[in-house]
C-alpha positions in Angstrom: 7.0 3.8 -4.7 6.8 3.0 -8.4 8.6 6.2 -9.4 5.7 7.4 -11.7 4.6 11.0 -11.3 1.2 11.8 -9.9 -1.3 13.7 -12.0 -4.0 16.2 -11.1 -7.2 14.7 -9.7 -5.6 11.2 -9.7 -7.0 9.0 -6.9 -4.5 8.0 -4.3 -4.8 5.4 -1.6 -3.2 5.3 1.8 -1.2 2.1 2.4 0.0 0.8 5.8 3.5 -0.4 5.4 3.2 -2.7 8.3 -0.4 -3.9 8.1 -2.7 -3.1 11.1 -3.3 -6.8 11.5 0.4 -7.3 12.2 0.6 -4.6 14.8 1.1 -1.7 12.3 -0.2 1.7 13.3 -1.8 4.7 11.6 1.3 6.8 12.5 2.6 8.9 9.6 5.9 6.8 9.4 3.8 3.7 8.7 1.8 5.2 5.9 2.5 5.9 2.3 0.4 7.2 -0.6 0.2 5.0 -3.7 -1.5 5.0 -7.0 -4.6 2.9 -6.9 -3.1 0.2 -9.1 0.1 0.1 -7.1 -1.8 -0.4 -3.9 -3.8 -3.3 -5.4 -0.6 -4.9 -6.6 1.0 -4.8 -3.1 -2.2 -6.2 -1.6 -2.3 -9.0 -4.2 1.4 -9.9 -3.5 0.7 -10.0 0.2 -2.3 -12.2 -0.2 -0.4 -14.7 -2.4 2.5 -14.8 0.1 0.1 -15.3 2.9 -1.6 -18.2 1.0 1.8 -19.9 0.5 2.6 -20.0 4.2 
């Protein structure tokens, strides 16, 4: 997602593109692997957008 390369032994996190709370699934086409920091960034943005609505 960020375009950075992954490195050996680097921790990855699985991200639901459409959140489970919004009828997303665990199907492979709704999942992506992200660096830990990238996943936290996406979650933070989602939380701030949700708070604004």
